[in-house]
N, C-alpha and C positions, 0 to 999 in steps of 0.2 A: 469292796470286792471279796475280802476274806470271808465275810459273813455269807455272801452269796455263794461262794465256792463250798462253804461248809454245808449249806442247805442242799445244794445239788449232790454233794457226796452222801449225805444221809438218805436222800431219796433214792439214789441209784443203788445204795447198799441194800435197801429192802428189796428192790426189784431184781437184784442178782439171784435171789432165792425164789421169788414169786413167779418170774417169767417162765422158767422151764416147767414149773408145776401147772401154771395156767395153760401153757401150750399143750401139755399132755391131756388135760381135762377136755379142752375144746376139740382137739384132734380126735380123741376117742369118741366124743359125743357125735361128731359129724360122721365118723365111720359107722357107728351103731345106729345112726339116724334117729337119735332121741331129740334132735332139734329141728326146727323148721328150716329146710334147705334154702328157701327163698330169703329168709330174714338173716341167716348166718351162712353166707356162701364161702366156700373154701378159698376162692381167689381174693376176696376181701380180707378174710382172716389172715392169710399169708402176708398180705401187704401191711396190715396193722402190726403183726408180730415182727416183721422185718424192721419196721420203723422203731419199735421198742428196743430191738436188739442193737440197732445202730445208735440209738440214744444212750444205751448203757455203755457203749464204748467211748462216747464223747458227750457227757451230759451237758445240756444247755437248756435255754428257755424256749427253743424253737421247735419243740415236738408238736406235730400237728397230725392227729389221728382222724380228723374230719368226723364222719358219722360213727367212727369207732369209739369215740368218747362215750356215746350213749349205748351202743350195742354191747360193749364190754362192761358196762356198769351193772349193778344188781338188777335195776329195772329192765335194762335191755336183755339180760340173760333170761329173766323171768318171762319176758314177752315171747322169746323164740324157743323156750324149752317145752317139749310136747309130752314127754313121759317122765313120770316120777317127779320128785322135788328137785329144783335147780341146785347146783352145787353152792356150798357156803364157804368158799375159799376167800381169805382176806385180800387176794389180788383184785377181786371184782369191786369191793368197796375201796380198795387202794387206788383204782383207776380214777375214781371221782376225786379223791384226795390229791392225786398227782396233778390232775388238771388245775385244781384250785391253787395248789402250792406253786406250780410253774407260773401262774398268773400273778402271784403275789411274792415273787422272789425279792429279796433285798435289792433295791435299785440304787446304784451309786450316783445317779443323777441328782437326787435331792441333796445329798451331802455335798456334792460338787457345786451345785448352784448356791447353797448356803455359804460355802467357803468363798465362792466368787463374789457374792453380794457383800460379804464382810470385807473382803480385800478391796473391792471397788470403793466402798464407802470410806475406808481409811485413806485410799489413794487420792480420792477427790478432795478430802479435807486437807491432805498434805499439799496438793497443788494449789488450793485456794489460799492457804497460809503463805506459801511461797510467793504468790502473785498479789497478796494483800487484797483478795476479793471476798465478797460475802453476798450470798443470795438471800431470798426471803425466808427459805427454810432455815438457813443458818442463823438468821436473826432470832427466830423462835427457839431453835435448839440451844443456842448459846445463852439466851435469857433463861431458859428452863434449867440449864446446868448451873447458872449462877445463882438462881433462886433456891436451888437445892444443894448448894455448896456450903462451905464454912461461913461465908459472909451473907448467906441467903436471907436471914432474918433482917439484917440491917438494910440490905438492898430493898426488901419488900417494904420496910418502914419508910424509906426515902420515896419510893414510887407512890406509896399510899398517901403520904403527906402532900405530894404534888398533885395527885389525882384522887381526892377523897371519895369520889363517886364514879363508878363505872357502869355503863349501860350497854349491854350486848344484845343487839337485835338479831333476829334469825338464828337464835342460839341452837336450833336443831341441826344446823350445818357446821357445828363446832367439832374439832377433832380432839383426841385425848390430850395432846401436848398443850393446846391452847387452854383447855379447861384446867389443867394442872398449874399453868402459869397464873391464871386468875385466882385459883384456889389458894395458891401460896401468897399472893399479894393481899387477898381479902379472905382470910380464913373464916370458916363457918363457926368455929368454936374458939373463943379466946379465954384462956383460963385465968390469967392474972391481970389482964388489961381490959376489963369490962367497960371502963369509962371510955377508953379509946375506941372500942368497938362501936359505940354510939355515934362516933364522929365520921364514920365512913360507911359506904353501902355498895353492894354489888347487885345490880338488877339484871336478871336474865329473862329475855322475852323471846318466846318461840312457840311453834306449833309442831309437835312431833309427827302429826299426821301429814305434814308437808316435808318430811325429811327424805329427799329424793336425790341427794348429791353424793351418794356413797362412792361413785366413780372418781370424785374429786378429793376423796379423803374424809368426807364428813361421816360422823359416826353417831347413829341414833342412840347407841348404848351409852355414849357419853352424856347425852341429854337425860336418859333415864337414871343414870347414876346421880346426876345433879338434882334431879327431881326427888329422888329418895333422900339425898342429903339435906334437902330443904323442906322436908315434910312439915306441914303446919304453917308454912309461910307462902302459900300459893294463892294467886288471884286469877280468876278465870274470866275472860271476856266471852260472854254467852250469847251475844246478839250479832247477827249478820246485818251489816248496813249496806251491803252491795247488791244482793240479788232480790229478785221478786219472791214474795212469800210462798208462792206455789213451787218455785224451783227449790227453795230451802226445804220445804216439806218433802219434796221428792228425794232429795239427797239424804235427808234424815231417815226416810223410810228404807232406802236401799241399804244403808249401813246398819240400821237397827235390825233388819232382817238377818244380815250377815253376822251381827254380834251374837246371835243365838247359836251359831255353829260352835263346834268344839274348840276351835282355835281362836274364836273371837273374830271381829271384823278385820283386824290388822295382824292376825296370826301370832300374837304374843302371849296368848293365854296358855299356861302350862298346867299339865296334869301331874302334880307331885304332892305327895303327902306332906312334904316339908313346907309347902306353901299354902296349905289349906287354911291356916289361921291368918295368914298375912295376905289380904286381898290385893294389895299393891304389888307384891312380888308375884302373886299368882297371875295377875293380869295387869302389867305395868302400863299398857296402852289401850284402855277401853274406849269405845266410842261414846261420846256424849252429844245428844241432840242439841242443836242451837235454836235460838229464837230468830225471828226475822222482823226487821223494821219495815220492810217493804219498799217499793219504789213509787215514784209519782207518775210513771207512765206504764202503759200496757202495750204489748205487741198485737197488732191486728194483721192477719194474713187473709187476703181476699175478703176483707171487711168482716172477718170472723175472729174471735179471740183465739190466739195461738196457745196450744198446750205448753206448759212449763218445760216438760221433758218428753221428747218423742223418741221411741225406739223403733228403728227401721228393721224389719224382719224379712227373711226370704219369702217369696210368694207361696211356695209349696214346701211340704216336708220332703226331705231328701234322705236317701239311704246312705249317702257318703258325706264325709266332711269335705268342706271346701279347701282347695289348695290355697296357699298364701297368695299366689299370683292371681288366681281367679277372684279371690276376695278383693284384692287391690283393684283390679280392673272394673269389676261390677259395681262396687260401692263408690269408686271415684267418679265414674260416669253418671251414676244416679245422683250423687251429691251435687255435682256440677250442674246437672240439669235442673235440680230443684232451686239452686242458688240463682241461676239465670232466670228462672221463672218468677221468683219473688222480687228480683230486682226489676224485671220488666213490669210486674204488677205495681211496683212502687212508682214507676213513671206514669202509670195510668191512674194513680191515686187510690188504689185498693189495698195496698200494703203499707202500713205506717205505724208510728207510735202515737198513742193518744194519751193525753194527760188527764188528770182527774177533773180539770175544769173544762175539758172538751177540746183543747187545742191539740192540733196534730203536727207531727214532725215526720217528713218522708224518710223512708229507709234508704241509706246510702251504702255503697260498696264498703266503705271504711268501717261500717257498723258490724261487719261480718269477720269472724276469725275462724280459721280451720286449724285445729291442733293436730299435729302429727308426731310420730315417734322418731323419724329420721328423714334424711334427705331423699331417700328413694321414694317414700310415701309422698313427700312434698312435690317431687317431680311428677308423680302420677296424677295428683289432683290438679296441679297447675297446667299440665298438658290438656286435661279435659276442660278446664275453665277457658283456656286460650281458644279451644275449638269453638266455644260459644261466645267469643268476644268479651269475656269477662277478664279484665286485667287484675293481676295479683302480684304480690311481692312476698318473697320468702325471707323472713327475718332470721337469718342464720348468723351466729356469732363468728363463724369460721369460714365463710364463703369467700374464696379468693377470686380476684378479677382475672387471674390466669386460667380459671376453670370455665370461663364463659366462651361461647362460640365466637365472640368478637376477637378473642385472642388468636384463635386458629385462623380466622380470615386475615387478621393483621400479619400473621406469619407468612401467608401466601403473598401478600402485597409487598412486604419487605424483601422477601426472596426475589421477587421480580425486579424490584428497584436495585437490588445488589447485582443482579445479572440480567440486564434488560435485553441482551443479545439472545437469550434463550427463549424461543417462541413458546415452548410448552409452559414455562413458568409464567410468562406474561398472560397466556390464555387462562391459567388457573387464577391469576390475580383479578382479571377483569370479570371473571365469572362468579366471584364470591359475593356475599351479601353486602359488604361494605360499599363496594363500587356499584354493584347492582345494575349492570347493563341488561337491557331486555334481550330476549332471544332474537328479535329483529335486528337490534344493534350489533349483537355478536355475529350474526350471519352476514351483515353488511361489512363488517370488518374483515370477515373471512373471504368475501368475494372481491373486495376492492383493495388491491395491493398498495395503492398510494395512501389510503387511510391507515392501513396497518403500519406503513413506514413512518407516518406521522406519530402514531401511538408509540412506536419504538423510540423515536427521537424524544418524545415527551418523557418517557421513563428514563431515558438516558440523562435528561436534564435533572430528574429527581435524584439519580445516582450522584451527579456532580454536586447538587445541593446538600445531599447527605454527607459527602466527604468534606465539603467546605464549611457548612454551617451546623451540621448535626442532624440527628434523626427527627427531632421535634419540629424545627422549621420546615424540613422537607415534607413531613406528614401534613402540616397545616396547608402548605401549597397544594398538595394532592387533594385535601378535603374540599377546598374551594374550587379547584379546577373541575372536579367531577360533581360539584354541588351536593356533596354527601350530607352535610347538616340539614339542609332543607328537605331532602328526600327522606332521611331517617325520621324526622319529626312527624312525618305523615303516617308512619307505621304504628302498630299498636304499642309496642315497647320501644319506640324509637328513641325516647329520651334516655332510657336506661342504656341502650346500645351506644348512643353518642357519648354519654358520660363515661362508660367503660372504655371506649376508644381513646378519649382524651386522657383518661387516667393511665392507660397502658403507655401512651406516648410519653407522658411525663416520667413514668418509671423507667422506660427504655432510655430516655435522655440522661437520666441520673446514672443508670448502669453503664452507659457508654463512656462516661468519664473514667471508669476503671478498666475498660476493655480496649483492645487494640483492633480496630477495623470492623467492617460490616459483618464478616463471617463470625467473628467472636460474639457480636451482639445477637446474631441469629441463633447461634448455639445456646446462648443465655436464655432467649425466649423459648426455644424448643425444649430445653431442660425443665423450665418452670411449667410449661404446659403439660409435659409428660408426667411430672411428679404429682400434679393435681393436689398440691398441699395448700393449707390455708395461709401459710406465710405469716409475716408480721403484720402489724396494724396498717402499714403503708400499702400492703397488697390486698387488703380486704376491700370489698366493693364499697364505693362511696354511696351513702344514703342520699336519696333525692327528697326534696320537699313534696313532690307529687306522690311519693310512696305512701304518704299518710292518707291519701284519698282512694287507695286500692283495697281490694280484699286482702286481709292479712293471713298469710300462711306461716305458722310459727310452731316450733317444737314445744312439747308440753313442759320440758325443763325450762325453756326460756320464758314461758308464759307465767311462771310462778311469781306471784306478787302483782300481776296485772289483771285487768278486767276488760271484758268486751261485751257489747250489747247482745250479740248472738254468737253462739259457739257451736261449731260442727265437729263431731268426733267420728268421722266415717270409718276409721281403722282402729277403733278402740279394742277390738278382739284380737289384734295382732300381738304376738309375744315372741320373745327370743329365749327359749329354755337354755339352761346351763349346758355348755359344750364341754364334754369331758376331755376333749383334745386340746383345749386352750389352757395350758398349764403355766404357772402353778394355779391350782384350784383354791379359791378363797372361800372359807365357810366359818361358821361359829359352832363351837362344841356345846355340850349341854350346860356348861357353866357360863357361856356367853363370851368366851375368849376367842380371839381371832386366830385362825389356823390356816396354814398353807400346805398343800400337798402336791407332789409330782406323781404320786401313785394313789389317786383317790379310789376308795372302795365304794360300795353301794351306799353305805351309811354316810360317807362324806358327800357323795353326789346328792343324796336326798336332802342333807342339811343345806347344801348350797342352793338347791332348787327351791327349798322352802324360803330361804332368805331372799332369793330373787323374786319370788311371788309376793312376799311381804312388801318389798319396795315397790313393785308394780301396783299393788293395791293402794299404797300411799300416792303414787303418781296418778292413779285413776281418780283419787279423791281431789287432787290438785286440779285435774282437768275438768271435773264435774262442777267445781266451785268457781270457775273463771267467768261464767256467764252472768249477765244482769237480768235478762228477760226470758231467754229460752235457750234450750240446748237439744241437739239431735245426736243420737248414737246409732252407729251401724253395727247391728248384731247379726252374727252368723256362726254356725258350728264349724270350728277349726280343730285341727289335730292337737295344737298346743294348748296348755291350760293358761289362760290369761287372767288378769285381775278381774275383769268383768265376768268371766265365766265362774270364778270363785265366788263372787258376790251373788251371782245368780244360782249357784249350786248346780250348774249344768255339767255334763260329762261328755267328753268326745267319743266315748264308747257307744253312745246312743244318739247319733245325729238325727234319726227319724223321730225322736221325741223332743227335739229342741224347742219347737214352738210351744208345746205343752209345758215344758219346764219354765220357760220365760213367763208364760201366762200365770202359772202357779206362784211364781215368785213375786210378780209385780201387779197382779190384777187388782189387789185390794187398795192400791194407791190411786186416788182420782187425779192426781197431778201428773201421772205418767200415762201417756197414750201409746199404744202399740199399734203399728200400722205397717202395711206392706212397703217394700222398698219403692221409692218414687220411680215412675216410668222414665226410661231413658229417652231424651229428646234432644235434637240438635238445634232447637230454637235459640237463636243468638240474642244476646243482650245488646240493645241499641240505645245507648245513652243519648241524651239531648246534646246536639252539637252547640258548642259555644262559638258564637259569631264574634270574631275579632274586629273591632272598630279600627279603621286606619285613620290616624290623625296626622295632619300636616304641621310641620314645624313653622313657627312664626318667623317671618323675615325681618332682619334688623334693618330699620329705616334710618337710623342716625349713625353718624360717624363718631368714633372714639379714638383717643390717643393711647398709645402704649405708655403706661405710667410707671413701668419698672423695666429694669434690664440688669444683666449680670455684668459687673465691672470690677476692676481692682480698686484698692483704696487710692492709689496714685491717680487713676482716671477721675475719681470723684473730687479730688482736692487740687488738681493741677491749676485751676483757674481761681483758686481762693487766695486772696491777699489778707492783709490784717483786718480790713473792714468789708471783705467781699461777702456776697450772698450767693449761696449755691442755687444755680438755675437748673431745674430739671428738664431734660430734653428727651427726645426719642432717637437714640443713635441708629442710624440706618446704614452709614458707610464707615469705612475704616478710619476716616478723619476724626470721627467722634471718639475714638478709643486710642488715640496716640499716646505713647508713653511720654513722660516728661522730657526725656532726653531728645525725643524727636519733635516735640511740640514747639521747641524754639524755632524750628524752620518755618512754622506757620503761625507764629504767635500773634501776628497782626495782619489784618486783611489789607492794610496799606502797603505791606511789603510784597503783595502779590497782585498782579494785574487781574482784573475781573474776567478778561477773556482768555487768560492763560490756563491751560488744562493741567490738573494735578497729575503726578506720576501714577502709574498703575497700582503701586503698593499703597497709595492713599485712596484710590477710587475703587479698588476691588471689593467685592461683597464681603461684609463682616459676618461673624457668627461661626459656630462650630463646623458647619458643613464646608465653608470655605477653608477653614483651618485643616480639616481632614483632607480636603482635596490637595492643598499645597503639600501637606505632609506625605501624601501618597505619591505625588509626582516626584518629590525630592527623594523618596525612598527608591522609586524606580530608577532615577538617575544614578543613585549610589550603586544599585545592583548592576546596571549596565557599565558603570565606570565613569567617573567625572571627566577624566581625560578623554575617554572615548567619545562622550557626548559633545565635549568642547570641539573635538576634531570633526565630528559629523553632526552639526546642529539640525540637519533635516530629520534625523531620527526623533529628536525631541519635538519638532513641529508635527510630525505624524501622530505621535502619542498624544500630544496636547489636543489635536483636532478631535481624536476619538473621545477623549475624556470630557472635553468641553461640550461636545454634541449631546452626551448623555445628560448633562445638567443644564443645557440651554444657555451656555456662556460663550457661544460662537463669536460674538462681537468683541470679546476681550481676549480671544485666543492669541492674536498677533502681539498685543501688548504684553501678555504673560510670557510669550516666547522671548521677547526682547529683554524682559526683566530677568528671566532665569539665565539667559546667556550672559547678561551683564554680571549676574551673581557668580556664575562659574568662572569668569575671568577676574573677579575681585581678589585682591590680595589681603590677607589678614595678618597683622603683626602679632607675633607671639611674645614680644617683649613688652 
């Protein structure tokens, strides 16, 4: 703040002298009419001078002269001066300097944020130590500190002896800390231990052209530093084993053309006299063409060989650039129409893959991948595909089940179950997609009061189930009462909807264990829907086996390392320029050092934009190299400079010359075909229906005995003597499971008359259900009071009748009542 105040004081000090002099000059010029009265009007001049006078009394950065900044500058005075030479007072040049100085005043925010970041880092480490916690970053940082500490050499020797060989794949995604760790463990130059150096190795495998994870901390400059440190020990894989030869030649041509530009294909070429002799430093990331092994199949569309790379272009030249939204809508609909067309042709046998020996393989939806930049683009293309009955799946790492439409419908249903007496909530629930009542059914409920009352009672039952058993059992009852699974499976994305619904039910059941009541669970669900966050791994959408059979919509970042038979890039011209308002701004200076600024000037913004464009070019390279047989690009003139526009050398200033620029750039490559954007068609894809065969289960014709049962050790050994043999039986009644102390009563059949009936405790059904029944009735007696039931046995009879009817034990109700009353009057000795 002190520096800022000093700058304002110096600026105001100059203008204390300049303002009166400039005022006299301009007032005299207007009075003598030596200036154009329309360009320099008295009322505007008075306003500007008044603002300057007010600013002198209280200098700050908020001085706004509007058009006065230009009119009071040397150029503005020259424009309006009619007679003689314009005045050469320093105030007119000073007005330009004043505007620039006020825009670049010392900003305390950067120093404040640096202090806050440092304080937070120290505080976090203190808290972690106090709680004995460690994160993944801490593991790296502490190892880094240890390797560069006093005992670092000994620690490196111990690690090196345990792991003599280290192989780092995808090395282009390494950050500086990781590389410094491996450099300390496996040093490039060993001065006195040459023999030991031959016993260990560090292998770094990576492709800098695919370094696209800067937002995750990956640093391509770390790769280039390692490349320079290992000069002379490089091995290059120069053959592509994935793609068709025509596609490889097309990609080679595109980047070889861009390599001739001043910045090179990947914008790393430097114009410096210091690097003229060192080619690697001058261009550390040149493009090198690769060879192609080729593929065994070729793509045929409408029984004609398909071009390796197709560029879709606007139908006519345009005088204006396309807006981002117009580009998204036009190319999404055209791309979806073309995909539906070739899939329908595949069903008729005219679009397929043909092998060198003549065998054909039909094209399937799973052979198609649409690469996008973000979720907004994915939603646009999936919406157009769905309109043409083409099913797709968005393979997003961070898509949460709470962001689906099923979560919103489930919220309506749970709200109605929690308050079934609210008719408005109930109407919203039965009208959602999950329950899916037709308009006729909804109208019938509205017209017939009795049916509506039955529905209210049904949701009242759901409320009771929710309170007694939990939200998951209640939802399962609702699913089967309304036949929701069977109906959802008939829709296009019914399997996905049903999976999300069951997934949400399980998550809510788990959350309910930590919450109190239905309203708390509803608030939990509403908060997660409103946040639209990805959440942890439990909240991410469950992948389905059937997803593998659909058109794949995937981000370019996620597609790295994967391959797809056909790749569509309908939005390859879309780009996100650097936003000067998103602070701090990250950029590289001329030496390649990482810098952050809360007050970026034009030079810093230009450096950040160049770095953004360079990574977008690498991302474009990744996208173009994912296809095996063919790739389609959606090209159009947009206001933003994208990677493909850099490779094409097109400029947004001349949209009317866009087609000519594309033709000039790619016309010489036979593997690239330039064609108009496919016509939009609503022709739907109609896949062959799979007829499900209904099989009948075989009927068991023989009888079999139950050869196992659950019993205690005493029950197994009670009949064993010294020379006894265990006889395996199938216990059906309680007499088969008597404890040894009770078995003496029935030890011999001779002690019991054949016609004498056993007591109910020996005849009552065995098993856990009977035990649960007896436990429940005894618990009920205890709640009512043992003395109270003994005094009024008819209460027990009424309760027993109801419970026995539910289980079909009416015949044993009287005996059970007699047995329990006898039990209540029994005396137990406590001595």
